Each structure stands twice: as C-alpha cells, then as structure tokens.
KOLLOTOR-899938 format. One line per 3 residues: their letters; for each residue y negated, z negated, x negated of C-alpha. Coordinates in pm, 1 decimal. Layout:
residues N
a) Y Z X  ...
//
This chain:
residues 326
mkk) -1643.5 -1287.8 4446.5  -1617.0 -1621.7 4263.2  -1241.3 -1579.5 4253.1
lis) -1277.8 -1228.1 4107.5  -1519.6 -1350.5 3841.1  -1281.9 -1632.0 3751.6
lll) -996.2 -1386.1 3713.6  -1206.6 -1162.1 3492.1  -1303.3 -1456.8 3273.1
vaa) -940.9 -1557.9 3234.6  -848.1 -1201.5 3141.5  -1125.5 -1189.9 2884.7
lcl) -1009.7 -1513.4 2727.6  -660.8 -1367.1 2691.1  -775.5 -1076.2 2476.6
tlt) -692.1 -1199.5 2131.5  -628.8 -888.8 1924.4  -981.5 -820.6 1800.7
acs) -1163.6 -626.5 1532.1  -1404.4 -832.6 1329.4  -1546.1 -610.5 1057.1
dnn) -1889.5 -664.9 1210.4  -1829.5 -1025.9 1312.5  -2118.9 -1244.7 1199.7
sna) -2012.6 -1550.5 1392.3  -2039.5 -1885.8 1214.9  -1846.0 -2066.7 1485.0
kkt) -1546.5 -2263.8 1361.4  -1210.3 -2224.2 1528.5  -1110.9 -2510.3 1754.5
knd) -752.9 -2633.8 1777.0  -527.2 -2337.6 1853.0  -150.8 -2349.8 1888.8
rlv) -129.6 -1980.7 1809.6  -119.0 -1847.7 1455.1  -470.0 -1719.5 1382.6
igf) -472.1 -1468.6 1098.3  -745.8 -1251.8 952.0  -636.9 -922.0 796.3
aqi) -882.9 -718.5 587.0  -735.9 -370.2 552.3  -852.3 -131.4 279.6
ghe) -911.1 148.3 528.9  -754.3 491.2 563.5  -607.5 623.0 236.6
agw) -312.0 818.0 365.6  -26.4 808.0 615.3  133.3 517.1 428.8
rda) -172.0 294.3 480.8  -196.9 399.1 844.9  168.8 302.2 892.9
eta) 102.2 -43.3 750.3  -196.8 -88.5 981.8  -1.9 31.3 1285.8
diq) 290.5 -199.5 1205.9  64.8 -505.3 1176.4  -132.6 -430.9 1492.9
wya) 179.1 -339.3 1692.8  360.5 -655.6 1584.3  67.9 -882.3 1677.2
arr) -4.6 -703.0 2006.6  349.4 -776.1 2125.6  313.2 -1147.7 2048.2
tdt) -29.7 -1245.5 2177.7  117.5 -1569.6 2311.7  183.8 -1686.8 1954.8
iel) -40.6 -1469.4 1733.8  -416.2 -1412.5 1728.6  -497.1 -1127.3 1491.2
hfa) -848.0 -1053.2 1367.3  -842.9 -713.9 1197.0  -1112.0 -558.5 976.2
daq) -1125.1 -205.1 834.3  -1308.7 -202.7 499.4  -1340.1 177.8 495.5
gqq) -1242.3 196.2 129.8  -1514.9 -40.9 7.2  -1440.2 -365.5 -177.2
enq) -1766.2 -520.4 -60.4  -1655.9 -464.2 300.1  -1326.9 -642.3 234.5
ika) -1513.4 -935.1 81.5  -1753.9 -945.9 377.0  -1460.3 -947.8 619.8
irg) -1285.0 -1227.8 429.1  -1602.0 -1437.8 440.9  -1618.3 -1370.0 813.9
fid) -1263.0 -1499.2 849.0  -1358.4 -1814.1 656.8  -1649.9 -1873.6 893.7
mgv) -1415.5 -1829.1 1188.5  -1176.3 -2088.1 1047.1  -861.7 -1875.5 1069.4
dvi) -528.4 -2028.6 969.5  -439.3 -1764.0 709.1  -613.8 -1467.2 544.7
afp) -418.5 -1160.0 433.2  -538.0 -845.0 261.1  -436.4 -569.3 16.8
plv) -688.4 -583.9 -271.3  -856.1 -244.6 -307.0  -877.2 -298.6 -683.4
etg) -746.6 -572.6 -912.8  -1076.6 -727.9 -1019.5  -1378.7 -889.7 -853.8
wee) -1204.1 -1138.0 -623.1  -1258.5 -1473.3 -795.6  -1563.7 -1580.0 -596.9
vlt) -1433.7 -1504.9 -248.9  -1084.8 -1637.9 -326.6  -1245.6 -1959.6 -449.2
eck) -1430.0 -1979.6 -117.6  -1096.8 -1942.3 65.5  -941.6 -2217.7 -146.0
nag) -1237.8 -2450.8 -89.6  -1207.6 -2388.4 284.3  -838.3 -2478.3 271.3
ipv) -727.4 -2137.5 399.5  -408.3 -1991.1 244.3  -433.5 -1631.7 121.1
ilv) -157.4 -1371.5 128.7  -201.5 -1067.1 -94.4  -31.9 -769.0 69.9
drg) 124.0 -467.4 -109.3  -112.4 -502.9 -408.2  -199.7 -777.6 -652.5
vdd) -500.4 -895.9 -848.8  -568.7 -896.5 -1221.6  -361.2 -1138.5 -1429.2
sid) -680.4 -1299.0 -1557.5  -751.9 -1436.8 -1208.8  -631.0 -1795.0 -1156.7
dsl) -319.2 -1751.1 -943.2  -386.6 -2081.4 -767.2  -665.7 -1898.6 -580.7
ytt) -409.2 -1718.2 -365.5  -94.7 -1857.3 -207.9  153.7 -1571.0 -225.0
mia) 192.8 -1195.6 -256.8  412.5 -978.1 -34.7  464.7 -652.4 -220.3
sdh) 698.3 -406.2 -381.4  769.8 -420.6 -753.5  542.5 -137.1 -864.1
vwa) 650.4 -157.4 -1228.9  1010.3 -113.6 -1111.8  901.2 185.8 -901.7
geq) 745.2 350.3 -1207.7  1058.0 284.9 -1412.6  1283.0 433.9 -1143.4
aai) 1060.4 741.0 -1126.2  1089.5 778.8 -1504.1  1469.7 751.0 -1495.7
vme) 1491.2 1020.5 -1228.6  1246.6 1244.0 -1417.6  1448.8 1201.0 -1737.3
nll) 1760.8 1317.0 -1556.0  1584.7 1607.9 -1386.1  1447.5 1738.4 -1715.6
ggs) 1758.2 1669.0 -1921.6  1557.2 1446.2 -2153.2  1296.0 1698.8 -2268.6
gvv) 983.9 1870.4 -2140.0  612.9 1839.5 -2071.6  507.7 1600.8 -1793.1
vel) 176.2 1527.1 -1622.5  89.7 1222.3 -1414.0  -124.1 1194.5 -1101.1
egt) -248.7 836.3 -1090.5  -363.5 641.4 -786.7  -701.4 478.3 -731.8
vga) -850.8 363.0 -1061.9  -814.9 -14.5 -1090.0  -565.3 -51.9 -803.1
saa) -272.1 -272.3 -903.5  -19.3 -27.5 -756.4  -157.9 251.0 -975.4
vqr) -180.8 32.9 -1285.8  173.3 -98.5 -1250.4  339.5 228.7 -1151.4
kqg) 183.2 389.9 -1456.2  293.2 97.1 -1672.4  653.4 126.7 -1555.9
fds) 668.8 504.6 -1593.3  488.2 534.4 -1926.3  666.2 239.9 -2087.6
yma) 1011.0 369.5 -1993.7  926.4 717.5 -2122.5  790.7 583.3 -2450.1
anc) 1095.6 366.5 -2510.4  1371.0 599.1 -2392.2  1259.8 962.0 -2377.9
pgi) 1140.8 1094.8 -2715.9  1185.5 1451.9 -2593.4  950.4 1410.5 -2295.8
eiv) 575.0 1430.5 -2357.2  317.6 1305.1 -2106.5  33.3 1544.0 -2189.6
ase) -215.8 1436.0 -1920.7  -269.8 1152.9 -1674.2  -553.3 1176.4 -1420.7
sgd) -646.4 995.1 -1100.2  -590.4 1168.2 -769.2  -711.3 858.6 -582.1
ftl) -392.7 838.9 -370.8  -510.8 1130.7 -150.1  -364.3 1473.7 -75.5
dmg) -687.6 1663.0 -138.8  -748.4 1500.0 -475.6  -383.2 1538.1 -568.3
kev) -408.8 1910.9 -503.8  -738.4 1940.8 -693.5  -616.2 1750.8 -998.7
mas) -283.0 1933.7 -1007.1  -460.3 2268.9 -990.9  -678.2 2176.1 -1287.6
lla) -374.9 2057.8 -1486.0  -189.0 2381.4 -1412.6  -490.0 2572.7 -1544.7
ayd) -500.6 2359.6 -1859.4  -126.6 2354.3 -1942.2  114.4 2646.3 -1906.9
sia) 440.8 2464.1 -1974.4  445.3 2175.0 -1726.4  804.4 2086.2 -1643.9
gvf) 747.2 1775.7 -1431.8  483.5 1576.9 -1246.1  494.0 1209.2 -1154.6
chn) 272.2 1126.4 -856.8  183.8 763.9 -785.3  223.7 829.9 -412.9
dem) 370.1 1086.6 -174.9  31.6 1196.7 -45.3  -72.4 1322.2 -389.7
amg) 269.9 1482.9 -425.8  202.9 1683.3 -108.7  -121.4 1802.6 -265.6
aie) 54.0 1885.5 -591.8  311.4 2089.9 -401.9  33.1 2296.8 -245.0
aik) -132.1 2355.7 -583.8  197.0 2457.9 -744.6  267.5 2705.1 -465.1
eag) -80.0 2854.8 -494.5  -18.0 2900.0 -866.8  281.8 3118.1 -783.2
lkp) 542.0 2861.2 -886.6  821.5 2688.3 -695.6  773.2 2312.6 -653.6
ged) 1096.3 2123.7 -704.9  1239.8 2407.1 -913.4  987.6 2540.7 -1165.1
iki) 819.0 2200.4 -1173.8  1012.3 1885.0 -1089.8  821.4 1634.7 -875.5
vsv) 884.2 1262.1 -840.6  662.3 1038.0 -628.1  641.9 691.7 -473.6
dgv) 622.2 552.3 -117.7  902.2 709.2 87.9  704.8 844.1 382.7
kga) 862.7 1080.6 633.8  673.2 1379.3 494.3  821.3 1316.1 150.7
fea) 1174.4 1321.8 292.7  1095.5 1646.3 472.3  974.4 1791.4 141.5
ila) 1296.9 1678.8 -26.3  1503.2 1852.0 243.7  1292.4 2165.0 184.7
gel) 1368.6 2147.3 -187.6  1001.5 2104.5 -281.8  1013.9 1736.8 -383.1
nct) 1290.3 1599.1 -601.5  1263.4 1226.4 -542.9  1058.3 954.0 -377.3
vec) 1081.5 587.4 -475.1  1037.9 374.6 -166.4  748.7 131.1 -124.1
tpi) 770.9 24.3 237.0  455.3 -35.3 442.5  658.5 -204.7 717.9
laq) 557.9 -556.1 620.1  432.9 -712.2 944.5  727.1 -941.8 1006.8
qif) 719.0 -1072.8 650.2  341.6 -1123.0 671.6  343.1 -1310.7 1002.6
dta) 656.5 -1514.1 923.1  501.0 -1620.7 592.9  168.5 -1700.5 759.1
aal) 346.7 -1913.8 1020.0  528.3 -2103.0 745.5  199.8 -2166.5 565.2
kag) 33.4 -2291.9 883.3  326.0 -2530.4 924.6  264.0 -2664.5 574.3
etv) 574.0 -2511.3 420.6  598.6 -2388.9 60.9  671.1 -2019.5 3.1
ekw) 758.8 -1812.3 -300.6  467.6 -1688.1 -510.6  597.5 -1331.6 -487.1
ims) 788.5 -1224.1 -177.5  938.1 -890.8 -274.1  1002.3 -611.1 -26.8
ddg) 1336.1 -429.4 -33.3  1294.7 -70.1 -156.3  1524.1 215.8 -253.7
vyt) 1529.0 537.6 -458.1  1579.9 861.1 -263.9  1693.8 1178.2 -437.9
adk) 1810.6 1497.8 -267.0  2170.5 1377.5 -241.7  2061.3 1074.8 -36.0
vtq) 1826.7 1243.0 211.8  1964.1 1374.5 540.8  1803.8 1512.1 855.3
elv) 1917.4 1197.9 1036.8  1725.2 984.5 785.4  1414.0 1195.2 839.8
dnr) 1445.0 1182.1 1219.2  1482.1 804.5 1218.9  1202.6 733.8 968.8
ay) 945.5 496.9 1115.8  656.3 619.4 899.9
//
C-alpha cells in the first residue's frame, strides 16, 4: 500500500500542464530547471483562437520534461486576464504571455510584472502606443496594418478601382481590429478615389455578429460591391447574410477577410470568398523558444513577426485545404 501511495504521489508531481484561472495560491516557485510559463488566453472567439490555444497546449503537453505551462481562460473578460496575470506573478513563473483583449488598461498589471522581474510576451495583439513599451519584453504577432493594406489591394483589383464597400470590424479596442482598419482605410484613401467606404461597424470577430451586421448593412445600402471583414469568422457570417438576401457572395459582392483558417479556404474553393490574408495562430514554437531565451537572460527583438501570406482563388487548392492545420 505504501508503495502504491508513493507511486501515486510521484505521478501527481509529474502533472505539470495545469489550468490556473482560479488559482489563488501565493506560494512562490522554487528553483525549477523547466521553463515555467503562464499564458492568459482571451477565451473562445472563433476557430482561429481555438487553434492558437490547441497549438500552445499541444506543444507544451509533448514537452513536460522541459516546459511547465499554466494556462488560464479569461472567457472574453479583460479583468479575468488581469487576475490570471497576477496569479502568475504570485506563482513566480519564469515568463508571462498573453494576447491583450483590448489595447488599453494594462499599465498597472504590466508594471507589477516588471517589478517582479518577470518578462512579458504579448501574443498576436499589441497594446496602445501610449503604454511605456519597457513594461513588456516583446511581441510575437502578425503585421496587422500590412494585412489591412493587402486586403485593400486585393479589393481594389476585384472592383476594378471603383464601387461601394462596407467594413466589418473586429472587437472594439482590439489592436488587431484597430490596425487592420488602419491599413485598409489608409490605403483606400490614398490610392482608390473611386472606392467609397460607406459604413464600418463592429462584428466583434464572431460569425453571428458578422451575419447580423452584414444583414443590417444590406438593408441600408442597395449598391454594396465589396465587404472587408477583419476576420474569416465574420466573413462566414457575411456570406450567410448575402445568400439570405438573394445575392451571390464572391460574385455579386466581393469579400476579402483576414486569418486564413481552413473554412475560409473552403469558401474560396466554393467561390463564395475572394481572398483571405493569413494571420497564423500557430505560434507555440515561437512563444516557447522566445520564453526559453528570456529565461536564459538573452535579448530578443521587440517585435517578432510571424510569416503570413495572401491567398486569392488562384493560390488555393484542395490539397492546401486538406493539409491546413487550423
């Protein structure tokens, strides 16, 4: 019996991949040769966010001899992310990583991280430029302004330089939404005098809201030639709304979106989506490699950019869809 209990205790000590959204422990981490990282995820927004979560958890689960991941799900609430980050500080993790739900409101908790000597990695989103950038160590993310610009270039070509366009924005205050809009709108204003953006409303990065907002825009404007969606999930909703209005998505109304999820490629093959600008959620290796470098005292770039592409109908094949990881 004593031997069995001992074995059970050893097994329990080996379980290192843990959720800590409700962790109220004030115990400090003792010396640990493994990389101990706290990740405060936004929650479930769409398939893209789920893919990022799965990639991070899968990567860590396969390397429990070298990585100890503490994962928190903020359920779409900034206060929950902040609570989780403070929990990570109390635990004394080596590195904290998180995608900021919105750009603002992070100064206090980031200052607490800095005072605790814990490096912070911003993941896939940034914080407001007014925040002292010494409060975080690095950001691993796509260039969202570039993504907006690429979407605008494709839309310009699809419309032949003229037409009425509407825009489905992401979550209000999210850096990805702010920057994608900046890139798209700025390019249009500077290069496309014949294209008019008549409306721009938030669909909160979700399919249901994308459908709802697109339906209201179709009711308000009868000459929409194109729609730019800040993510693929909203584009899927827009496609549904366009169909229900008796129009053909991809033909009667050109659609360009961002993210590059498998469903978007399937929609391109079906002729219902014209383009998706990639913003990869497969960031685990970059996150953990960077965290390991920081634990070792190495210096890293302030912005570690992910490698993304632009996918129009001529670049999407069934083989690409079949092999898509997310």
